[in-house]
Backbone as JSON, one array per atom type, in Angstrom:
{
  "sequence": "MTGFVELDVRPILRAGGEPFGKIMETVKNLPQGQGLRLIASFKPTPLLQVLGSQGFTHQAREIGGGDWQVDFTPGSAAGKAPQAAPARPATEGNWPAPIQELDNRLLDPPEPMVRVLAATESMAPGEVLAALLCREPVFLFKELAKRGHAWRGAFEPDGKTYRLLVRIGGTPGEAA",
  "N": [[15.23, -9.01, -24.56], [14.27, -8.4, -21.22], [16.8, -6.86, -18.35], [17.02, -7.94, -15.25], [17.05, -5.98, -12.06], [18.04, -7.41, -9.27], [16.45, -7.95, -5.95], [15.93, -9.37, -2.7], [14.13, -8.96, -0.03], [13.32, -10.5, 2.2], [15.46, -10.64, 4.47], [14.61, -7.5, 5.73], [12.18, -8.28, 6.31], [12.33, -10.33, 7.54], [13.48, -8.97, 10.26], [11.36, -7.63, 11.07], [10.72, -5.31, 9.41], [9.56, -2.97, 7.82], [9.44, -3.5, 3.82], [8.63, -1.61, 1.73], [9.28, 1.03, 1.09], [11.94, 0.54, 0.69], [11.89, -1.25, -1.78], [10.79, 0.59, -3.73], [12.33, 2.47, -3.72], [13.99, 1.08, -5.29], [13.17, 0.38, -7.63], [12.96, 3.32, -8.27], [15.54, 4.02, -9.03], [16.0, 2.28, -11.11], [17.79, 0.81, -14.4], [17.58, 2.75, -17.62], [15.4, 0.11, -19.19], [15.27, -1.92, -17.64], [14.55, -4.5, -15.4], [12.83, -5.2, -12.44], [13.64, -7.95, -9.6], [11.88, -9.5, -7.35], [12.63, -10.83, -4.5], [10.32, -12.41, -1.92], [8.91, -12.95, 1.43], [6.07, -13.99, 1.22], [3.92, -13.61, -1.04], [3.23, -10.32, -3.25], [0.61, -8.52, -2.88], [-0.21, -5.97, -2.95], [1.81, -4.53, -4.11], [1.94, -5.63, -6.56], [-0.34, -4.08, -7.7], [-0.11, -1.69, -7.47], [2.93, -1.22, -8.91], [1.76, -2.04, -11.04], [0.32, 0.3, -11.63], [1.93, 2.04, -12.46], [3.01, 1.25, -14.91], [4.46, -1.41, -15.16], [4.45, -4.44, -15.63], [4.09, -8.74, -14.22], [5.17, -11.48, -13.58], [4.84, -14.1, -10.95], [5.6, -16.31, -8.71], [6.19, -19.16, -6.92], [8.67, -19.75, -5.13], [9.42, -22.13, -3.22], [9.24, -23.1, 0.05], [7.14, -21.11, 0.94], [8.47, -19.1, 0.51], [8.52, -16.48, -2.7], [8.94, -15.32, -6.11], [9.0, -12.28, -7.88], [8.73, -11.18, -11.43], [9.11, -8.12, -12.45], [8.45, -6.19, -15.05], [9.32, -3.58, -17.12], [7.3, -1.47, -18.55], [5.69, 0.53, -21.51], [4.75, 2.93, -20.13], [6.28, 2.83, -17.85], [8.0, 3.87, -14.74], [7.18, 6.32, -14.74], [5.37, 9.02, -12.29], [2.45, 8.41, -11.37], [-0.25, 10.22, -11.81], [-1.65, 11.61, -9.08], [-4.75, 12.36, -7.25], [-5.18, 15.92, -6.34], [-4.79, 16.46, -3.08], [-6.6, 17.02, -0.32], [-7.62, 18.06, 2.85], [-9.11, 15.96, 4.62], [-11.55, 16.79, 6.76], [-13.79, 18.24, 6.44], [-16.9, 18.6, 7.65], [-19.34, 16.64, 9.69], [-18.36, 13.3, 10.38], [-19.77, 10.21, 9.76], [-20.11, 7.59, 12.63], [-17.97, 4.79, 12.55], [-18.62, 1.75, 11.05], [-17.67, -0.45, 10.73], [-14.68, -1.93, 12.27], [-11.4, -1.89, 12.75], [-8.58, -4.12, 13.79], [-5.62, -4.3, 13.2], [-2.96, -4.17, 14.27], [-1.05, -6.4, 15.29], [-0.58, -7.49, 12.64], [1.63, -7.97, 10.17], [3.2, -6.23, 7.35], [2.22, -6.66, 4.06], [-0.39, -6.7, 4.85], [-1.86, -5.68, 6.39], [-2.37, -3.04, 4.94], [-4.04, -4.56, 2.95], [-5.98, -5.71, 4.36], [-7.45, -3.4, 4.72], [-8.25, -2.49, 2.3], [-9.36, -4.15, 1.52], [-11.78, -4.41, 3.01], [-12.98, -1.83, 2.19], [-14.23, -2.35, -0.1], [-16.57, -3.66, 0.15], [-17.96, -1.87, 1.34], [-20.51, 0.88, 1.48], [-20.96, 3.88, -0.21], [-20.1, 6.62, 1.95], [-20.04, 5.46, 4.08], [-18.04, 4.59, 7.05], [-14.76, 3.17, 7.61], [-12.7, 2.3, 10.39], [-9.41, 1.52, 11.57], [-6.95, 0.29, 13.46], [-3.59, 0.5, 13.62], [-0.15, -0.03, 13.44], [1.63, 1.96, 12.66], [2.13, 4.82, 10.59], [0.06, 4.63, 7.72], [1.72, 5.51, 5.25], [1.86, 4.33, 2.37], [-0.95, 3.51, 2.03], [-2.54, 5.66, 1.24], [-2.25, 6.65, -0.55], [-3.04, 4.63, -2.38], [-6.06, 4.71, -1.51], [-6.81, 7.56, -1.97], [-7.42, 6.95, -4.88], [-8.82, 5.21, -5.14], [-11.05, 7.04, -4.42], [-11.73, 7.65, -2.18], [-11.92, 8.75, 1.26], [-9.83, 10.47, 4.26], [-8.97, 10.35, 7.67], [-6.89, 10.46, 10.06], [-4.31, 9.44, 13.08], [-1.96, 9.16, 15.51], [-2.7, 7.94, 18.66], [-2.72, 9.0, 21.85], [-0.89, 6.93, 22.99], [1.09, 6.9, 21.24], [2.08, 5.04, 20.16], [-0.32, 3.47, 18.4], [-1.82, 3.99, 15.43], [-4.41, 5.49, 14.26], [-7.27, 5.05, 12.18], [-9.46, 6.22, 9.72], [-11.68, 5.86, 7.47], [-13.58, 7.28, 4.75], [-16.09, 6.15, 2.94], [-15.92, 6.54, -1.19], [-15.89, 9.25, -0.38], [-14.2, 12.73, -0.32], [-10.74, 13.05, -1.48], [-7.91, 12.95, 0.99], [-5.87, 13.4, 3.28], [-4.13, 13.07, 6.39], [-5.39, 14.39, 9.2]],
  "CA": [[14.96, -8.98, -23.25], [14.79, -7.33, -20.02], [17.59, -7.87, -17.6], [16.63, -7.71, -13.93], [17.83, -5.67, -10.45], [17.32, -8.8, -7.59], [15.97, -7.13, -4.64], [15.4, -10.15, -1.88], [13.34, -8.38, 0.88], [13.45, -11.59, 3.1], [16.16, -10.36, 5.67], [14.21, -6.78, 6.34], [10.81, -8.9, 6.42], [12.6, -11.31, 9.21], [13.6, -8.27, 11.32], [10.28, -6.69, 11.78], [10.75, -4.17, 8.96], [8.84, -2.66, 6.44], [10.53, -3.08, 2.52], [8.06, -0.97, 0.35], [10.19, 2.27, 1.17], [13.44, 0.46, -0.23], [11.05, -1.45, -3.12], [10.49, 1.58, -4.6], [13.75, 3.25, -4.35], [14.95, 0.21, -5.87], [12.27, 0.87, -8.66], [13.16, 4.6, -8.89], [16.65, 3.75, -9.69], [16.03, 0.95, -11.93], [18.38, 1.63, -15.11], [16.79, 2.19, -18.18], [14.97, -0.74, -19.41], [15.8, -2.66, -16.32], [12.96, -4.69, -14.37], [13.19, -5.73, -10.69], [13.16, -9.24, -9.91], [11.88, -9.26, -6.3], [12.05, -12.18, -3.44], [10.18, -12.13, -0.88], [8.83, -14.18, 1.9], [4.95, -14.1, 0.82], [3.48, -13.17, -2.91], [3.51, -9.34, -2.9], [-0.41, -8.74, -3.83], [-0.43, -4.76, -3.3], [2.37, -4.16, -4.69], [1.35, -5.92, -7.85], [-1.07, -3.15, -8.23], [1.07, -0.43, -7.38], [3.87, -1.57, -9.78], [1.04, -1.96, -12.56], [-0.24, 1.12, -12.28], [2.96, 2.93, -13.23], [3.42, 0.65, -16.03], [5.1, -2.57, -15.12], [3.47, -6.16, -15.73], [4.64, -9.13, -13.54], [5.32, -12.69, -13.17], [4.9, -14.52, -9.59], [5.94, -17.62, -8.92], [6.39, -19.28, -5.4], [9.98, -20.67, -5.08], [9.31, -22.83, -2.42], [9.17, -22.38, 1.43], [6.43, -20.09, 1.13], [9.23, -17.81, -0.68], [8.16, -16.01, -3.87], [9.73, -14.55, -6.87], [8.13, -11.7, -8.59], [9.55, -10.33, -11.75], [8.3, -6.62, -12.89], [8.98, -5.68, -16.06], [8.73, -2.08, -17.38], [6.41, -1.17, -20.01], [5.84, 2.13, -22.14], [4.42, 4.03, -19.01], [6.99, 2.25, -16.05], [8.71, 4.42, -14.5], [6.9, 7.69, -14.77], [5.48, 8.88, -11.75], [1.01, 8.26, -11.61], [-1.16, 11.28, -11.41], [-2.24, 11.86, -7.52], [-5.64, 13.58, -7.02], [-4.76, 16.67, -5.36], [-5.33, 16.29, -1.46], [-7.36, 17.9, 0.6], [-7.52, 17.49, 4.43], [-10.62, 14.74, 5.24], [-12.1, 17.36, 8.05], [-14.85, 19.35, 6.44], [-18.35, 17.94, 7.89], [-18.86, 15.49, 10.61], [-18.2, 12.13, 9.69], [-21.06, 9.47, 10.82], [-19.52, 6.84, 13.25], [-17.68, 3.85, 11.77], [-19.52, 0.94, 10.94], [-16.84, -1.3, 11.13], [-13.53, -1.31, 12.94], [-10.47, -3.52, 12.17], [-7.47, -3.74, 14.45], [-4.42, -4.31, 12.49], [-1.52, -3.61, 15.08], [-0.49, -7.59, 15.05], [-0.5, -7.91, 11.38], [2.86, -8.04, 9.03], [2.74, -5.63, 6.26], [1.42, -5.57, 3.87], [-1.41, -7.38, 5.74], [-3.05, -4.22, 7.09], [-3.34, -2.28, 4.07], [-4.49, -5.45, 2.36], [-7.02, -5.66, 4.83], [-8.24, -1.85, 4.83], [-8.46, -2.04, 1.16], [-10.66, -5.83, 1.07], [-13.02, -3.99, 3.85], [-13.91, -1.11, 1.31], [-14.86, -3.06, -0.91], [-17.58, -4.14, 0.41], [-18.72, -0.97, 1.86], [-21.37, 2.09, 0.35], [-20.7, 5.7, 0.12], [-20.36, 7.45, 3.1], [-19.48, 4.64, 5.48], [-16.74, 4.66, 7.48], [-14.24, 1.86, 8.77], [-11.91, 2.68, 11.21], [-8.67, 0.62, 11.37], [-6.18, 0.43, 14.06], [-2.65, 0.39, 12.83], [1.0, -0.03, 14.22], [2.41, 2.86, 11.97], [1.19, 5.66, 9.74], [-0.04, 3.85, 6.26], [1.79, 6.21, 4.51], [1.44, 4.32, 1.63], [-2.33, 3.3, 1.83], [-2.99, 6.65, 1.43], [-2.19, 6.87, -2.05], [-4.13, 3.6, -2.78], [-7.23, 5.31, -0.92], [-7.24, 8.81, -3.11], [-7.11, 6.57, -6.23], [-10.08, 4.75, -5.16], [-11.94, 7.92, -4.17], [-11.99, 7.33, 0.15], [-10.89, 10.01, 2.1], [-9.56, 9.89, 5.46], [-8.39, 10.74, 9.14], [-5.62, 10.1, 10.9], [-3.38, 10.44, 13.84], [-1.47, 8.62, 16.52], [-3.68, 7.91, 19.56], [-1.65, 9.42, 23.1], [0.23, 6.38, 23.69], [2.31, 7.36, 20.36], [2.43, 3.69, 19.11], [-1.04, 3.0, 17.46], [-2.05, 4.97, 14.35], [-5.97, 5.29, 14.24], [-7.43, 5.59, 10.78], [-10.82, 6.34, 9.41], [-11.84, 6.17, 6.24], [-15.05, 7.34, 4.79], [-16.29, 5.72, 1.56], [-16.38, 8.0, -1.75], [-15.17, 10.96, 0.21], [-13.02, 13.41, -0.87], [-9.35, 12.27, -1.15], [-7.58, 13.76, 2.21], [-4.67, 13.48, 4.19], [-4.49, 12.86, 7.8], [-6.09, 15.24, 9.89]],
  "C": [[15.3, -8.12, -22.3], [15.84, -7.91, -19.38], [16.92, -7.23, -16.65], [17.35, -7.49, -12.37], [17.16, -6.99, -9.71], [17.45, -7.54, -6.39], [15.33, -8.1, -3.24], [15.53, -9.26, -0.34], [13.34, -9.26, 2.13], [13.71, -10.87, 4.49], [15.07, -9.08, 6.3], [12.71, -7.37, 6.27], [10.85, -9.63, 7.71], [12.77, -10.48, 10.63], [12.46, -7.52, 11.6], [10.65, -5.45, 10.47], [9.85, -4.16, 7.58], [9.58, -2.22, 4.71], [9.98, -2.23, 1.47], [8.99, 0.46, 0.68], [11.59, 1.48, -0.08], [12.84, -0.29, -1.66], [11.05, -0.52, -4.5], [11.66, 2.58, -5.02], [14.53, 2.73, -5.43], [14.15, 0.64, -7.41], [12.49, 2.27, -9.57], [14.57, 4.9, -9.58], [17.07, 2.68, -11.13], [16.59, 1.84, -13.52], [17.26, 1.69, -16.49], [16.36, 1.1, -18.85], [15.06, -2.07, -19.0], [14.54, -3.31, -15.94], [13.41, -5.17, -13.22], [12.76, -7.27, -10.5], [13.11, -9.48, -8.17], [11.92, -10.73, -5.4], [11.83, -11.94, -2.83], [9.57, -13.34, 0.13], [6.87, -14.6, 1.85], [4.46, -13.48, -0.65], [2.91, -11.5, -2.45], [2.0, -8.85, -3.55], [-0.56, -6.88, -3.98], [0.53, -4.15, -4.32], [2.39, -4.88, -6.01], [0.61, -4.73, -8.76], [-0.45, -2.14, -8.28], [2.09, -0.45, -8.62], [3.03, -1.3, -10.89], [0.6, -0.5, -12.64], [0.46, 2.31, -12.76], [3.38, 1.83, -14.16], [4.15, -0.76, -16.01], [4.27, -3.97, -15.08], [4.35, -6.85, -15.02], [4.38, -10.41, -14.1], [5.49, -13.15, -11.78], [5.28, -15.76, -9.32], [6.43, -18.39, -7.05], [7.52, -20.18, -5.95], [10.22, -21.88, -4.33], [9.61, -22.35, -0.33], [7.9, -21.67, 1.87], [7.05, -19.0, 0.24], [8.58, -17.39, -1.8], [9.16, -15.23, -4.44], [8.57, -13.67, -8.14], [8.81, -10.85, -9.47], [8.86, -9.3, -12.25], [9.13, -6.34, -14.45], [8.22, -4.57, -16.51], [7.9, -2.15, -18.62], [6.44, 0.17, -20.58], [5.63, 2.63, -21.05], [5.43, 3.76, -17.72], [8.26, 3.34, -16.0], [8.25, 6.32, -14.11], [5.79, 7.75, -13.57], [3.55, 8.95, -11.59], [0.8, 9.77, -10.74], [-2.05, 11.03, -10.02], [-3.38, 12.79, -8.09], [-4.91, 14.63, -6.21], [-5.13, 16.45, -3.98], [-5.48, 17.67, -0.99], [-7.76, 17.57, 1.92], [-9.22, 16.66, 4.13], [-11.15, 15.47, 6.31], [-13.3, 18.17, 7.55], [-15.92, 18.06, 7.03], [-17.73, 17.36, 8.99], [-19.19, 14.8, 9.93], [-19.16, 11.27, 10.76], [-19.93, 8.21, 11.94], [-19.49, 5.64, 12.44], [-18.74, 2.71, 11.88], [-18.7, -0.39, 11.0], [-15.56, -0.96, 11.32], [-12.32, -2.95, 12.66], [-9.13, -3.25, 13.79], [-5.95, -4.82, 13.78], [-2.93, -4.13, 13.1], [-0.82, -4.99, 15.24], [0.05, -7.85, 13.97], [1.05, -7.78, 10.33], [2.35, -7.22, 7.8], [3.39, -6.48, 4.91], [0.0, -5.93, 4.18], [-2.29, -6.49, 6.11], [-3.59, -3.37, 5.92], [-4.55, -3.33, 2.99], [-6.44, -5.66, 2.95], [-8.25, -4.68, 4.87], [-9.24, -1.97, 3.47], [-9.87, -3.16, 0.58], [-11.92, -5.12, 1.93], [-13.91, -2.65, 2.88], [-14.35, -1.35, 0.53], [-16.21, -2.89, -1.12], [-18.75, -2.99, 0.9], [-19.33, 0.29, 1.41], [-20.7, 3.45, 0.96], [-21.08, 6.43, 0.82], [-20.38, 6.42, 4.54], [-18.34, 5.22, 5.49], [-16.56, 3.67, 8.58], [-12.98, 2.92, 9.13], [-11.0, 1.31, 11.75], [-7.41, 1.4, 12.79], [-4.7, -0.23, 13.56], [-1.39, 0.39, 13.9], [2.08, 1.27, 13.95], [1.49, 3.42, 11.21], [1.04, 5.15, 8.39], [-0.07, 4.87, 5.37], [1.25, 5.86, 2.52], [-0.42, 3.39, 1.15], [-2.97, 4.44, 1.65], [-3.65, 7.26, -0.12], [-3.31, 6.03, -2.7], [-5.67, 3.76, -2.45], [-7.83, 6.44, -2.11], [-7.79, 8.0, -4.54], [-8.56, 5.64, -6.35], [-11.43, 5.82, -4.97], [-12.46, 8.22, -2.7], [-11.25, 8.72, 0.52], [-10.79, 9.31, 3.58], [-8.98, 10.84, 6.33], [-7.63, 10.14, 9.5], [-4.8, 10.96, 12.13], [-2.88, 8.92, 15.0], [-2.07, 8.54, 17.83], [-2.22, 8.2, 20.7], [-0.52, 8.13, 23.25], [1.68, 6.06, 22.45], [2.88, 5.77, 19.85], [1.34, 2.96, 18.19], [-1.73, 4.3, 16.65], [-3.85, 4.46, 13.95], [-6.5, 5.86, 13.24], [-8.49, 5.66, 10.65], [-10.79, 6.69, 7.9], [-12.8, 5.83, 6.03], [-15.1, 7.13, 3.01], [-16.84, 6.49, 0.3], [-16.32, 8.99, -1.4], [-14.31, 11.3, -0.43], [-11.24, 12.98, -0.6], [-8.48, 13.3, -0.34], [-6.65, 13.04, 2.22], [-5.35, 13.75, 5.39], [-4.6, 14.61, 8.43], [-6.05, 15.1, 11.29]]
}
């Protein structure tokens, strides 16, 4: 039977923080054969895929008041870093104008990432999506690369808004 290291990220979320880094640090430092028991104020759907790609299975259940407990159990591939495609700048050639624009600045994590990924699912190769975010979406970049999309991004002159462009089916890239 697998033992679990418990991580309650509700205080981080209540304070307006992003718990993904703490979660991944905890996963990285799990003792051999241990799983992660995550307590959150929402069902962490994007995290299910992220840890699933690292070999973890999960069981999720609502524990009341909108809070969730998710037990991540390591499989044979758990803890091994996924092999990402080499990053190449997405600056080659001209990009078409975005066909869709999302303003995700007022959304709590992981909703901005969920909305961007959902929008890309209905777009055709070569089309461009624009999204406004309140931070650089470093964890989203890995998911875009896995799906074969290219991106460009930078902070606007206000220093608070990150503008992301995603080209569907493009070459995986990084902020340019």
